[in-house]
C-alpha positions as CSV (number, residue, x, y, z in Angstrom):
1,M,131.1,78.9,106.7
2,I,128.8,80.9,109.0
3,T,128.2,79.5,112.5
4,F,126.2,80.9,115.3
5,S,126.7,80.9,119.2
6,H,123.8,79.8,121.4
7,R,123.6,83.4,122.6
8,Q,123.1,84.7,119.3
9,L,120.3,82.1,118.6
10,K,118.8,83.0,122.0
11,T,114.9,83.3,121.7
12,P,114.0,87.0,122.3
13,R,111.9,87.7,125.2
14,L,109.4,90.5,125.8
15,L,109.3,91.7,129.4
16,R,105.6,92.0,129.4
17,P,102.8,91.3,127.0
18,V,102.3,93.8,124.1
19,Y,99.0,94.4,122.1
20,L,97.9,95.8,118.7
21,V,94.9,98.1,119.7
22,T,93.9,99.4,116.3
23,A,95.4,100.3,113.0
24,G,94.5,102.5,110.1
25,L,95.3,102.9,106.4
26,S,95.0,105.6,103.9
27,K,94.0,105.3,100.2
28,C,96.8,104.0,98.2
29,D,97.6,104.9,94.6
30,R,100.2,105.4,92.0
31,A,100.0,109.0,92.4
32,M,98.0,111.6,94.5
33,P,98.9,115.2,93.5
34,D,96.0,116.5,95.4
35,K,97.0,115.0,98.7
36,R,100.0,116.0,100.9
37,T,101.9,113.3,102.7
38,E,100.9,114.4,106.1
39,E,97.1,114.3,104.9
40,L,97.4,110.7,104.2
41,C,99.0,110.1,107.6
42,I,96.1,111.9,109.3
43,E,93.7,109.8,107.2
44,A,95.3,106.6,108.5
45,L,95.3,107.8,112.2
46,A,91.7,108.9,111.8
47,M,90.8,105.5,110.5
48,A,92.7,103.8,113.6
49,A,90.8,106.0,116.0
50,K,87.4,105.3,114.2
51,L,87.9,101.7,114.7
52,I,87.8,101.9,118.5
53,D,85.1,104.6,118.4
54,R,87.3,107.4,119.4
55,T,88.1,110.5,117.8
56,P,91.9,111.4,116.7
57,A,92.4,113.8,119.5
58,E,91.0,111.4,122.0
59,L,93.4,108.6,120.8
60,K,96.3,110.9,120.6
61,K,96.0,111.6,124.5
62,Y,97.1,108.0,125.0
63,I,100.3,108.3,122.8
64,H,103.5,108.6,124.6
65,T,106.1,107.9,121.8
66,A,106.0,107.6,118.2
67,Y,108.2,105.7,115.6
68,Y,108.0,106.9,112.0
69,G,109.1,104.7,109.0
70,H,109.7,106.1,105.5
71,F,112.2,104.5,103.1
72,A,113.9,107.3,101.2
73,D,114.0,111.2,101.7
74,H,114.5,111.6,98.2
75,F,111.1,110.7,97.1
76,G,109.3,113.4,99.2
77,D,112.3,115.8,98.9
78,Q,112.2,116.2,102.7
79,L,115.1,115.3,105.0
80,L,113.8,114.3,108.6
81,G,110.3,114.0,107.2
82,E,109.4,112.3,110.5
83,A,109.6,115.4,112.3
84,V,107.4,117.3,109.9
85,I,104.7,114.3,110.3
86,H,104.9,114.3,113.9
87,D,104.2,118.2,114.1
88,R,101.3,117.9,111.7
89,L,99.9,115.3,113.7
90,G,99.8,117.5,116.7
91,L,102.2,115.1,118.8
92,D,105.0,117.6,119.8
93,P,106.9,117.6,122.0
94,L,106.4,113.7,122.5
95,G,109.7,111.7,121.7
96,N,109.9,110.3,118.1
97,V,112.5,108.8,116.0
98,G,112.6,107.8,112.3
99,I,113.3,104.2,111.0
100,K,115.0,103.3,107.7
101,T,115.4,99.5,106.7
102,G,114.3,99.6,103.0
103,G,111.5,97.5,102.0
104,A,111.2,96.1,105.6
105,T,110.7,99.6,107.0
106,G,107.2,99.1,108.0
107,G,108.0,96.0,109.9
108,S,111.1,97.5,111.6
109,T,108.9,100.5,112.8
110,L,106.6,97.9,114.5
111,W,109.7,96.2,115.8
112,E,110.9,99.3,117.6
113,A,107.4,100.2,118.7
114,V,106.7,96.8,120.3
115,K,110.1,96.9,122.2
116,A,109.3,100.3,123.6
117,V,106.2,99.0,125.1
118,A,107.6,95.7,126.1
119,S,110.5,97.5,128.0
120,G,108.1,99.6,129.9
121,Y,109.4,102.8,128.5
122,S,106.0,103.6,127.0
123,D,102.5,102.3,127.6
124,C,101.1,103.4,124.1
125,V,103.1,104.2,121.1
126,L,102.2,105.2,117.6
127,A,103.8,103.3,114.6
128,M,103.3,105.2,111.3
129,G,104.6,104.5,108.0
130,W,104.4,106.3,104.5
131,E,105.8,106.7,101.2
132,R,105.6,109.4,98.4
133,M,106.7,107.7,95.3
134,D,104.9,110.1,92.9
135,E,107.1,113.0,93.0
136,V,109.9,111.8,90.9
137,P,109.9,110.1,87.4
138,T,109.4,106.3,87.4
139,D,113.0,105.6,86.0
140,E,114.5,107.9,88.7
141,G,112.3,106.2,91.4
142,N,113.5,102.7,90.1
143,H,117.1,104.1,90.4
144,L,116.6,105.3,93.7
145,I,115.2,101.9,94.9
146,A,118.0,100.2,93.4
147,C,120.5,102.3,95.4
148,A,119.3,100.2,98.6
149,A,121.8,97.7,97.4
150,D,125.5,97.9,97.7
151,K,126.4,100.9,95.4
152,D,129.9,99.6,95.0
153,W,128.9,96.2,93.6
154,E,125.4,95.6,93.0
155,T,123.7,99.1,91.8
156,P,126.0,99.6,89.0
157,L,125.1,96.1,87.6
158,G,121.4,96.0,88.5
159,H,120.1,99.6,88.1
160,I,116.6,98.5,88.9
161,Y,115.6,96.0,91.7
162,T,113.8,93.6,89.2
163,G,117.5,93.0,87.8
164,Y,118.5,91.6,91.2
165,Y,115.6,89.5,91.5
166,A,115.8,88.3,87.9
167,V,119.1,86.5,88.7
168,M,117.6,84.8,91.9
169,A,114.6,83.9,89.6
170,Q,116.7,82.2,87.1
171,K,118.8,80.2,89.7
172,Y,115.6,79.1,91.5
173,W,113.9,78.3,88.2
174,Q,117.1,76.2,87.3
175,V,117.5,74.5,90.5
176,F,114.2,74.0,92.1
177,G,111.9,74.7,89.1
178,R,114.0,72.1,87.2
179,E,113.8,74.6,84.2
180,E,110.2,73.4,83.7
181,D,107.7,75.5,81.8
182,S,105.0,74.6,84.3
183,F,107.3,76.6,87.1
184,R,106.8,79.6,85.0
185,R,103.2,79.2,85.0
186,T,103.0,78.8,88.8
187,L,104.6,82.3,89.3
188,A,102.1,83.8,87.0
189,E,99.2,82.3,89.0
190,I,100.5,84.2,92.1
191,S,100.3,87.4,90.1
192,V,96.7,86.4,89.0
193,K,95.5,85.7,92.6
194,H,97.0,88.9,94.0
195,H,95.7,91.2,91.4
196,G,92.5,89.4,91.8
197,Y,92.0,89.8,95.4
198,A,93.1,93.4,95.1
199,R,89.9,93.9,93.1
200,F,87.9,93.6,96.4
201,N,90.1,95.8,98.4
202,P,89.1,99.8,98.4
203,F,92.6,100.7,99.5
204,A,94.3,99.0,96.6
205,H,95.4,100.5,93.4
206,G,96.4,97.4,91.4
207,G,93.4,95.1,91.3
208,M,92.8,93.3,87.9
209,K,91.0,90.4,86.5
210,I,93.7,88.7,84.4
211,T,95.0,85.3,83.5
212,A,98.3,83.5,83.7
213,E,98.7,84.0,80.1
214,D,98.3,87.8,80.5
215,V,101.2,87.6,83.1
216,I,103.3,85.5,80.8
217,N,102.9,87.6,77.9
218,S,103.3,91.0,79.7
219,P,106.4,92.9,78.9
220,V,109.8,91.6,80.0
221,V,111.3,93.8,82.8
222,A,114.4,91.7,83.5
223,Y,114.1,88.0,82.4
224,P,112.2,86.0,83.6
225,L,110.3,88.7,85.4
226,R,107.7,90.6,83.5
227,A,105.6,93.6,84.2
228,L,102.9,91.8,86.0
229,D,105.3,89.7,88.2
230,C,106.4,93.0,89.8
231,C,105.0,95.0,92.7
232,L,103.5,98.3,92.5
233,M,105.1,101.8,93.0
234,S,102.6,103.5,95.3
235,V,101.7,106.6,97.5
236,G,100.2,105.8,101.0
237,A,100.4,105.6,104.7
238,A,99.5,103.3,107.5
239,C,99.6,103.3,111.2
240,A,99.3,101.1,114.3
241,I,98.6,101.7,117.9
242,I,100.8,99.4,120.3
243,C,100.0,99.2,124.0
244,D,100.5,97.4,127.2
245,E,97.7,95.4,128.5
246,D,96.0,98.1,130.9
247,T,96.1,100.6,128.1
248,A,94.7,98.2,125.5
249,T,92.0,97.2,127.7
250,E,91.0,100.9,128.4
251,L,91.1,101.9,124.8
252,T,88.9,99.2,123.4
253,K,86.3,99.1,126.2
254,N,82.9,98.6,124.5
255,T,84.3,98.5,121.0
256,R,84.4,95.8,118.5
257,N,88.3,95.8,118.4
258,K,89.8,93.0,120.7
259,P,93.3,93.8,121.7
260,L,95.6,91.5,119.7
261,R,98.9,90.0,121.1
262,I,101.6,91.0,119.0
263,W,105.4,89.8,118.5
264,V,107.9,91.1,116.1
265,A,111.2,89.5,115.4
266,A,113.9,90.5,113.1
267,G,116.8,89.2,111.0
268,S,119.4,90.5,108.4
269,H,121.7,89.5,105.9
270,T,124.4,91.1,103.4
271,L,123.2,93.5,100.6
272,R,125.6,91.5,98.4
273,P,124.1,88.2,97.4
274,A,127.5,87.2,95.6
275,C,129.1,87.5,99.0
276,R,126.8,85.2,100.8
277,R,128.7,82.5,102.8
278,N,127.6,79.0,102.8
279,M,126.1,77.5,106.1
280,E,123.9,74.8,107.5
281,I,120.3,75.5,107.0
282,P,118.8,76.7,110.5
283,L,116.0,74.4,111.3
284,L,112.6,75.6,112.2
285,P,110.4,73.8,114.9
286,N,108.7,71.9,112.0
287,E,112.0,70.5,110.5
288,S,114.0,67.7,111.3
289,P,117.8,67.6,111.5
290,D,118.1,65.0,108.5
291,Q,115.4,66.7,106.4
292,Y,118.1,68.4,104.0
293,K,120.8,66.1,104.2
294,D,120.2,64.7,100.5
295,L,118.9,68.3,99.2
296,A,121.8,68.4,96.6
297,E,121.0,65.1,95.4
298,R,117.2,66.0,94.9
299,F,117.9,69.4,93.6
300,P,121.4,69.5,91.8
301,G,122.7,73.0,92.2
302,S,121.5,73.5,95.7
303,E,124.7,72.7,97.6
304,R,125.2,76.2,99.0
305,Y,122.7,77.8,101.4
306,P,121.4,80.3,101.3
307,G,122.9,81.2,97.8
308,F,120.7,83.0,95.5
309,T,117.5,81.1,96.4
310,G,116.9,81.6,99.9
311,F,116.5,84.7,102.4
312,L,118.5,84.0,105.6
313,A,117.1,86.8,107.1
314,A,113.6,85.7,106.8
315,R,114.7,82.3,108.3
316,I,116.1,83.8,111.1
317,S,113.3,86.1,112.0
318,A,110.9,83.4,111.5
319,L,112.9,81.0,113.9
320,Y,113.0,84.0,116.6
321,A,109.2,84.6,116.0
322,Y,108.0,81.1,116.2
323,N,110.0,80.5,119.3
324,M,108.8,83.7,121.0
325,C,105.1,82.8,120.6
326,G,105.1,78.9,120.4
327,I,104.5,78.4,116.7
328,T,105.5,74.9,115.8
329,D,104.2,74.6,112.2
330,P,103.1,77.8,110.6
331,S,100.7,75.7,108.1
332,E,98.8,74.4,111.3
333,D,99.1,77.2,113.9
334,L,98.2,80.2,111.5
335,D,95.1,81.0,109.7
336,L,96.4,83.6,107.3
337,V,99.8,85.4,106.2
338,E,100.6,88.5,104.4
339,L,103.9,88.0,102.6
340,H,106.3,90.6,100.9
341,D,105.6,89.6,97.2
342,A,107.9,92.4,95.7
343,F,108.1,89.8,92.9
344,T,106.4,86.5,92.3
345,I,109.7,84.7,92.8
346,S,110.4,86.3,96.1
347,D,106.9,85.1,97.3
348,I,107.9,81.7,96.5
349,Q,111.3,82.0,98.3
350,T,109.5,83.2,101.3
351,Y,107.4,80.2,101.5
352,E,110.3,78.0,102.1
353,D,112.1,80.4,104.4
354,L,109.1,80.4,106.6
355,G,108.7,76.6,106.8
356,I,105.3,76.7,105.1
357,R,106.9,74.4,102.6
358,P,110.3,72.6,102.8
359,Y,113.1,74.1,100.7
360,G,112.7,73.2,97.2
361,Y,108.9,72.7,97.3
362,G,107.7,76.3,97.6
363,R,105.6,76.0,94.3
364,D,103.4,73.4,96.0
365,Y,102.0,76.0,98.2
366,V,100.4,77.5,95.1
367,E,99.7,74.3,93.1
368,S,97.9,72.7,96.0
369,G,95.6,75.7,96.4
370,D,96.6,76.0,100.2
371,C,97.5,79.7,99.6
372,Y,94.1,80.7,98.3
373,H,91.1,82.0,100.3
374,T,89.0,79.2,98.5
375,N,91.1,76.4,97.3
376,P,90.4,76.4,93.5
377,R,90.9,72.6,93.3
378,T,88.5,71.7,96.2
379,G,86.3,74.5,96.5
380,Q,86.9,74.3,100.2
381,P,88.8,77.1,102.4
382,G,92.4,77.3,101.7
383,K,94.5,75.7,104.5
384,L,96.6,78.9,104.9
385,P,95.3,81.9,102.6
386,S,98.2,84.4,101.7
387,N,98.0,88.0,100.6
388,I,94.2,88.3,100.7
389,S,95.0,92.2,100.6
390,G,96.5,91.8,97.0
391,G,100.0,92.1,98.7
392,L,102.6,94.5,97.1
393,I,101.6,93.2,93.7
394,G,97.9,94.2,93.7
395,C,97.2,96.4,96.7
396,M,100.2,98.7,97.2
397,H,103.9,99.1,97.9
398,A,104.4,102.6,99.5
399,V,107.6,101.2,101.0
400,G,107.6,102.7,104.6
401,A,103.8,102.0,105.0
402,T,103.8,98.4,103.4
403,G,104.7,96.4,106.6
404,I,102.2,98.2,108.6
405,M,99.5,97.9,105.9
406,Q,99.9,94.0,106.1
407,V,99.5,93.9,109.9
408,F,96.4,96.1,109.5
409,E,95.0,93.6,106.9
410,V,95.7,90.6,109.2
411,A,94.2,92.4,112.2
412,T,90.8,93.0,110.2
413,H,90.5,89.3,109.8
414,L,91.4,88.6,113.6
415,W,88.7,91.2,114.5
416,N,86.2,89.5,112.1
417,R,85.8,93.1,110.5
418,W,87.4,92.4,106.9
419,A,84.2,92.4,105.3
420,E,82.8,95.4,107.3
421,I,85.8,97.6,106.2
422,H,86.5,96.5,102.9
423,G,82.7,96.1,101.8
424,D,81.9,99.5,103.1
425,K,80.5,101.3,99.9
426,A,81.1,104.8,101.5
427,L,84.8,103.8,101.8
428,W,85.0,103.0,98.0
429,E,83.1,106.3,97.0
430,K,85.5,108.2,99.4
431,F,88.5,106.9,97.7
432,G,86.9,107.5,94.1
433,R,86.6,103.8,93.3
434,Q,83.8,101.7,91.9
435,K,83.0,98.7,94.2
436,P,82.9,95.7,91.9
437,D,79.4,94.2,91.2
438,D,80.9,90.8,91.8
439,W,82.6,92.0,95.2
440,Q,83.4,88.9,97.4
441,D,83.7,88.7,101.1
442,L,87.2,87.5,101.7
443,Q,87.1,87.0,105.6
444,V,89.1,84.2,106.7
445,A,86.3,82.4,108.8
446,G,87.3,81.8,112.4
447,A,90.7,83.4,112.2
448,R,92.5,83.6,115.5
449,R,96.4,83.9,114.4
450,G,98.1,85.5,111.5
451,M,101.4,86.8,110.5
452,A,103.1,89.4,108.2
453,V,106.5,89.6,106.8
454,S,108.3,92.7,106.0
455,H,111.1,92.3,103.6
456,A,114.0,94.7,102.5
457,G,116.2,94.5,99.4
458,V,117.4,90.9,98.4
459,G,116.8,90.0,101.9
460,S,119.0,92.4,103.8
461,H,116.3,93.1,106.6
462,V,113.3,90.9,107.3
463,T,110.8,91.1,110.0
464,C,108.1,88.7,111.0
465,T,104.9,90.1,112.9
466,V,102.8,87.5,114.6
467,L,99.2,88.6,115.7
468,M,97.1,86.4,118.0
469,D,93.7,86.6,119.7
470,P,94.7,86.6,123.2
471,D,92.3,83.8,123.8
472,S,94.0,81.5,121.2
473,L,97.5,81.7,122.4
474,I,99.7,78.6,121.7
475,K,102.2,79.4,124.5
476,E,100.5,80.9,127.6
477,N,103.5,82.5,129.0
478,A,104.8,83.9,125.8
């Protein structure tokens, strides 16, 4: 059984407050043969500069170091791609480093950027992520992604990542879904929601108006997961500018962007799910010591934690993040979340790892309507809307950029600029997309705090990034 020392569970501490000043996102698509990767990165940086009424040249004068995330050199056929991007952005000879943690690469890139500012090494840091997933055939791309598992034990059996998650989906459906057909429909409703929200997002390339039946009847990829249960393969870039307080104040003077406090925490777990050792469930601030004593009685088959149904890395990163910034209950303290919905089942699993719902009850987050912008049951605002961007299923999964895209999306709500940015007809036209006649404003009214979760593999690396309006902090000395 795994046990932790008190030193290992020590709450991380930033040596000074750190701020997200601005962020940017390029167009995202399945393929963009007319765009070079560096052009997409420039597009993201130009948007970040524009949001604080600066030119890219003006913004670059503040940048001291840069962190670059991209998942696989194989996709772009370029080793040390971060050096190429750094050069093309005109940031030589500033220090830079590349980050690779699979699907969590974007979140890990932000993690490193925040630590660089918190330590005092830099006052202004660029965090940039991208992926080029259109220069190899889809089957080869799926194989390359599947190699982000243990190649001795997992890759030969799975071949595609959907195969790994299919096993977890089967186990979760058996144990917590009680093998009920209604659980399969709940998974489908997640896909409907995320594809539907993506219709109103000009950056997204997976927007669709579909029904639960469309999801359930889509082709099987690895049972019980079907094509519409799965995330997209994308091309795109995203960036964020991370600063200390003085630099953040200077950069945002007389602009609409208010600097947002940012915390990033990380956790990890083995690449081999079959080798996960049993342990007691680490408790989050909103959970009690006796909460899971009878879990195996309520849900036979749940004796082992985390087993195939939970992500220990997500639970640990959430534990660190909540304690860092004072969150005691995510459903009460946060206004929105962007979660790593690589598959509909991983979305439900993550609800429980984050304490949005207790283990075993993740489906209630969907069925209650709490996860919607507007609760379909009541017509009132959802209690904690999730994946308004469309997530990985509806918006994009350009792996190295995804975690930063999620933070960009959360920030637009906290700045109260979601509608301004996502409803800009000129942006739709620039991206060659038709703004829907029934376009909806999905701004979360009064949003002050949000979180993004960046996730790798079957939970090998996970980061939780929390953003807060500095006037709405929970813990003043955080």
